[in-house]
N, C-alpha and C positions, 0 to 999 in steps of 0.2 A: 429592494430591499437598499437604503442607501446607509453610509456611516461604517466606523472605524469597530473592530470586534477584539475585545479583550478576554481571551481565555486563557486558562490556566497558572498557575504560579508567578501571577502578577503581584511585583511587588507594590505595594499601597500601602495606606496609612485608613484605609476601612475595615470594614469585617469580613469574617472568612468565612467560609459554607466549605463544611467538607467536603466528603468527594462527592461529585455533582450526581443526582440521581439521574435514571433514562423518563426523556421527557417534561423535566424541568422547566417552568416556562422562564422566560426571559423577555428584557425589555430594550428595545435598543432607545437609548436616551442621551442625546447629544453628541451621538457617534461613538459614545462606547455599552460596550456590552453590559447589562448590570443583570445580577441574579439577584431578584427579589427576597430575602431574608423570613418575611411572614407568612409564607407559604399559603399568602390567599392573594397571589396578582389577578389585578382585573383583566381578564381579555379583551384587548381592544385591536383595530386593525395593526396596529404599529407591532404587535405585538408577534415575538417568532420562538419555535420551540428549537432545544440545542439539538444535534441529532445523537442519537443514543450513543455512536460510536466516540462523536468526540467527550460526550460527557464523560465515558468510562474514565480516560485516560485522562480526566482533570483529576490531580489528587487536590487542589487549591482552586478556591475562584476568589479574588478578592474584591471586595466594593470599596468606589470612591465614593465619599462622601458627595463629591460636588455635582451638582445637575446641572448647572448652566451651559449653554451650548456651547460647542468646541467651534472656534473658527476654522480651524484646521481640518475638518471631518473631511469634506470632500477632498483634500491630498494626503490624510491618511487610507482611508476609505481605497484609493488605488493602491494599495499595497497590502492591506488588511480587511479585505473584505472577507466575511462568513462564508463563500466556498471556495477561495483561497485556503483557510484554516482548515476546513473541512478536505482538501486533497491533498493536506500535509500530514494530517494527520489519520486518516483512514487508512488498514493495511493498504501495500500496494502504492501507497503513495511516491511520488521521485525521490522527496525531501521529508523524513519525519523527525519532529523535534520534539520527544516531552519533555513536560516541562519538568522543571527543576525545583526538588521539593522546597519548602519553604515552612520554618515552625511557624505555627498561629501567632504564641507569643512575642516571637522575634518580627512578624509583618504588623502585627498589631501596633507596636511601639514605632511604627514607621509613619512619614506620610507619602504619599505617591502624587506624581503629576508626568502627563506626556507634554513635551513641549515641540511645534514644528517650527524649525530654524531653516535659513539657507547653507548655512556649512557650520559643522561643529571640528574643532582645535582640539587635539589632545597633544598637550605640553606647553607650561606654560613660559618658557626660558624664552630667549632673545628669538628663535629662530619661530615658536609659535606665537608669541605676543604680536611680533611686527606681522604674523601672515594673518593672522585674525584682525590687527587694525589696519592692515591695507584692505581688507575684503570687505569691512565695515567703512572704511572710506565710500567705495564704492556704491554704497546703500544694500548692502548684503546685512541681511539679521543671523552675527556669529554669537557662537556660546566658545566660551575658551575655558579645557577644563586642565586638573592640576591636581596631583597628587598629596602632593605636600602644600604649607602653608604659602600662599600668594608670594609671599617677601622671600622664601626661602624658594623659588619655583628657578630651573636653572644654574647655571656657573654660578660660583661664589668667591671667585678668586679673579685675577687682573689677568688681562688677556691682550695677547699683541691684533692690531685694526689695522684697516686700512682709512684716509678720510675719503676717497675717492669711492671705497664700499660702500659706506654710509648715504655718499650721495648716488648712486646708482642703486640703492636699498629704496628711497626717498625720505629719507631722515637726516635731521640735523645733526653735525660730527659731536663727540662727546665737547663739552665746556666745564670748568668749574674742577670740584672734587672727581667730577665721573671722567675726567681726565687727566691719570695720575701724572705720564709725560709723554713730550713727541718731540723730536728732532734728537734725539739726543746721539752719540757719537758710541758704533759699535764696535768693539774690538773681538777679531775672530782668532780663537787658538787652536792648534792641534793638540790629542790627548798627552804629549809630551812637555806642553808648556812653549809649545814653537808659535811663534806670531805667523798668521796667516796671511791679513789682509785687518783694513780699517773703513769702517763705511761713515762719511761722515753726513750729520743730517740724515740719519735714516725716517725715509717713510713711515715707520710703524707708531702707531699710535696706544701706549700700553693704558688702556681704560680698565674701569671699576665695574666688572662684569656685573656684583649686585645693584650697582648705580642704575645701570643702561637699563638692565630687567626691571628695575621700578619705574624707569621712564617709559618704557615700552609698555607696560601693564598700563601704567596711565590715559596713555594716548589712546590705546587700545577700548579702555572704558569710559571713558572721555568719548568717545566717537560710539559710543552704544553696545560695546560687546559685555555680554553678561559673562562675569569671571565666578569659575564655579570652582573651587580649590578643597581641602581637604579631600578628595576623592576616594574611599577607600576599595572601593570594586567598580572594575569596568565591562560588562558585558556586551558581544558583539554581536546585533542581528546580521545575520546574512542571508540573500535571497536572490537565489537564481546568479550566485557567484557574484553579488555586488551587495556589500555594506549599505542596511536601510536605518540601522539605529541603533544607539548605544544605551545600555540601562546602566544607570551609575548611582550606588550608594556614597553618601557623605559620611563623615566623622565630624561631629562636631565638638568644638571645645568650649563652648558656650552654656551647654546644658540644654540644647534646643534638643528634638527630639532627630533620631536618622532621619536620613531624608535620603527617599530612592525617588528617581528622572530619570525619565526614559525620554532622550534625544532623536525625534526625527530628522533627515535633512537629507538633498539630493547632492551632499558635498561633505567627506570626512577627508581631513588634514591629520595625517600623521606626521607631530613633532615633537615626537615622546625618546627622541634617541635613536643609538643604532640597536637597539632591540626591539624598536620597530613595533609597539604595542597592536597597532590596527594592520598596519604590515602583513605580519604572519596570519592573519584574516583571509585575507586576500588571495584566492585561487588563482590568479592573471599574472601575480606577480612570484608566484614561491621560486619559479626556474629561473626569475631575474635577478632578483635579492637573494644569493647565499647568504650562509653565518658568516661574518667576516669572525676572520681566526687570528690568533697571535701572530701569525707572522704579517700580519697587515692592521693592529693595534697598536697604538702609543701608549705608554702606561706614563702619567705626567704629574706632578705636586708642583704647586705654587703655593707660596705665603711671603709675604708681608713678616719683616722680621724686626724687633729691635734690635739696635746695636747696643752689646753689653759695654766691648773697651773700644773705643774710636781709635787707639792708637793704632789695635789691631787692625782696621780698617782702613786707617792711612796707608799701613805697609801692605799691603794684598795690592791697594791702588798701586804703590809705588811699585811692584813684582812686574805687574802686568802695564806700566805703562799710563796707566788711566787715571781722570782725574772725578770726585765728586758726581753724578749725574751720568755720569759713562757705563755704558753694559760692557761687561767682560765676560765672554761666551767661549767656552771651550767645547769642541765636539769630537765625538770617537770614544769617549771613556768606559760605555758598556756598550762594544761596538760599533757598526757604520753609522747606526742611525742613533743619536744619543747625544745628548745636549745639558749640557747645566750651563745658565746666565743669572748671573749677580750683577748687581745694579746698586748703590751705594748712592743713598741722599747727600742732596749739597750741605746739608747740616752736618751730614754725619751720626744720623741718630736711628735710621731708618734703613733697611735694605729689602729689597725684592729678591727672591731667589726661586725661580724654574729649572726643573730638572726633568726629564723622559729620557725613554728608550723604551726600545719594542717589549709589548708585552706576551713574549712567544715561549716563555720560562726560561730560556739559555741565557739571561741576562738577568739583571736587575730589577728592580721597578721602581717608581717613583716615591713613594714613602720612603725606599730600601736608600734609592739615592741620596733624598733629603736629608738623611739624616747620616749619612757620609760626609756631606759637604757639611752640616755641622761639625763634625770631629776635624776634619781636615780644617775648618774655619770657627774655631773655638771662641773669636769674637762676636758672632751670632749670639745673638740671646732669644728670648722665647718670643714664638709668633702673635704677630696682633691678629692675623686673618688670613684665609689661605683653604685651600680644599685639595683634593686630588679625584683623578678620574682616567677611564679609558675611552681614548678618541678610534676611530676606522683610519687607517690609511692607506686607503684606495681611490682610485677615481671613479667619480657617481658610479650606481649601478646605471645602466645602459637603458633601464626602462623602470622610471620609479610612479609612473599615474596607473590606473586603470580606469571603469567606468566606475563614479562615484566616491576615488579616493586620488589623493596628491601627497606626495612624501615630501617632506622640508629638511635641511638642515641634515645632522648627524644620519637620520631615519632613512633620507635617499644619499648617504655618503657624501656628502657636498662639502667635504673638506679637501685644504690644501695639502697634498700627502708627504711635501718635501720639508714641513715641518708641526704639521697638528694641529692648525687653524681653521677653524670653521665657524667663528661667529659670523664672519663679515660674508662666504657663501652662504650661510644660512640667511642674512639679513637679505641679501639680493633676492635668492628662490622666493621669499614671501612676498616681495616686491612682484616679482616676474609671475609667480602663480596669479596675483591679483588683475595684473593686466592682462595676462589669459583669459581670463572669467569675465574681466568688465562687469558689465550689466547684463550679460547672457541672461535667458529666463533659466536657463536649466545649467548651474553653475559644477555639475557633476557631468556633464557631458562629452566622450569617451574624446571627441575631435579637440572640444577643447581646452581640454587636461594636455591633451597630447603637443599640445600648441605651446604650455608651459614647459614641457620637457622638451620638446626638440628646441626651442627659443635658448633653455637655458645649456643645453649639449653645445648646441651651434657660439654661444657667447663664450663658456666656458669650461666646458667638455672637454676639448682639446688641450686646452691649457694645463687644469687639472690631470689630464691620463700624462702629457708629456711631463712632470713633473713626478707623477707618480713612479716614471722610468727612472727617471735620476734619484728618486728615491728607494728601488731596489738595486741601484748601481753601489749605494753608499753604501747598503745594507750588504750586499756578495762581498765590499772592498773590506770590510770589517773594518775595526780601529787602527790597525795597523796598517792597511792600505789609506785610511784616511791620514793618518799621521803621514805618510809619503808623498800623498797628493799635495796636503799642505806643505810640505817643505820641499818641494817641485815649483811652488808658485804658481798652480793650476787655480788657483780661486783668486781672479781679481776682484776688483771693488766691484766694475761693473756688474760682474755676473751674479759676484754675493748679493745687489742691490736689486737686480731682478728679482732673486729667490724673496726677498723682504718685501717687494713692491707687489708678489704674485703674478709679474706677469713674464711668459715666453720673450726669453729673446736668443736672435739669431746674433753669435759673431761677426762684427766686420773683417771681409776678406783681408783686410790690413792687417789683421793680428793672429791671422792663422798661421805665416811662419814662426813666428814666436812661440806658438803653441804647441805648434809639431817639435821645436827644439825640446821645449818643456816635457810633452809625451815622450820626444825618445828617452829622455835619461829616465823615465820610470817604466820600463815595458809593461809591466803585469796592471797597474793603473792604468797606462793605454789601451791594453785590451778588453778593460771595464768599459772604460770614460767613454772611449770614441763611437761602440756601437749605441750604449747609452742615450750618447746627443743628435747621431743620426737615430735611432729610433723617437727621439724626444719630437724631432722637427716633423718626422711623420706623423706623429699622431697631434703634431699642434694643427698640423693641417686636414687631417680627417676629421676632428669635432664637428665643422660646418656642414659635414654631408651625411650627420643623422636625419633620416627621414622626416620630410615634412606633413604628409597624410598619414592618417593611421595606416601602416603595414608591418606588417610582424613577422613579414618572412624578409623585408627589408630591413625590417631592423634586426634581424639573425646575421645577414652579411655582415651590415656596418660592426655590429657587436665582435664579430668573429676577425673582421680586420683590425679591430681594437686589440683584442687579446694577441692574436698574431705578432703585432708586431711589439708589445709587452714582453710577451715572451712567460716561461714558466717563473712561478716565485722564488728568489734563490734560494738556498738552502741556509 
């Protein structure tokens, strides 16, 4: 018996038969089990009888209208044969999954479809859109799913990215309106207003995330990616601890019938953000991907704001020794890890404001810091655009792949922990995933996906872990410790530039005596800073030691070493 079998509460747009009766005759047509509704099926050699125990648990059987041959029937049959369904549903089976009840009136208002593709990417933000694009470029059939309207997917504000990250991700850097500004001067101040350091010709590109997302989704669809937005629900089908399909319903705004589609694929990519829509359904990742909590979360807001009082903007710049187009950044306002950056445009008509702090409940929040900034700087007017979000602030998970699934972006905690920028790393991850998959016949093969994980950890895992140590140090220092660190001159332009470039730098030996004298003046800061720098150096070197081949025991040893170097989270 060949072909796939669809039994039970399958969302579809066909007719609905009530509780299946024992011995009802079923006809295998085009790889789909169809229960005839006229009560008089003709018995032929390709007719099968639904086993009584299977029929008894079927609350509804939904009949697709389509009868044309299913090109993917052999592939589907490999995982959904009638024998497999009988094994899962009969008493004593290892895994029993009772179909969900569907109201007939609701099901009848839907249309049903099953599609077999090479990869399904969940989340059409920048990380997901680039992953889909890169996979499609290598000849894979890709579906990109998004819960919102496509043009609203992902971040909708401005974010700091780096040109080298676009190059590594296989993308052209932002240009035109997408590139808000770059190469600006950045002035860094402590929470008390004391000047710390000025970085000239900053490497950070302030890019419009909305326009970047539009560009990436256009690249994806132009390369053959099928984009499905307005996803209202997503059910994950897991068998033998591996995701084999997702069933989605879409809410249409054009009056078309609600649509229900089942996507089957050997590879599923979770680009849904820190909550991990797919990740939480994968048993192999449960112990490796714990919930990220407040002490490792950043609450941030970014707004593009109209300037109501240009004279007030001028006074703000003069007070900080800055010029239009230069960034004024204050750190330590709300705990050791916190920032407020304001950039006034050259024409004094608009300003960009970025604020953020830990989302641990002991400090403020992005929206509250934005409101406080408006009170402190009344020359700021109404917002033109912007938004708020919560971002993970930790090194990447030690394991973010499993058979048939890979995580990219925030879902894998591929974020720069020192200041919470995850756009660049998420883009790079999509390229590295596609490079590992290549044109492999099974893109969900465990070793193939492990290669992606290992290559990312080798190239970036150590750097991100090192800056996780630095971020923990600033949290432990608190606002007062950050104030003393800046007043002591411990933040140099080279060190700050390294953080902005997201590259770990070892201080040259020639500067160590000067640093030692400065540290001696603030022993409390030195006690926090020196162990952090030493740990960062060891973590940086540890990243490339991630095991190359699938070896969970070796991965446990590698992860334990990383955890030991980082130590406990600061209280």
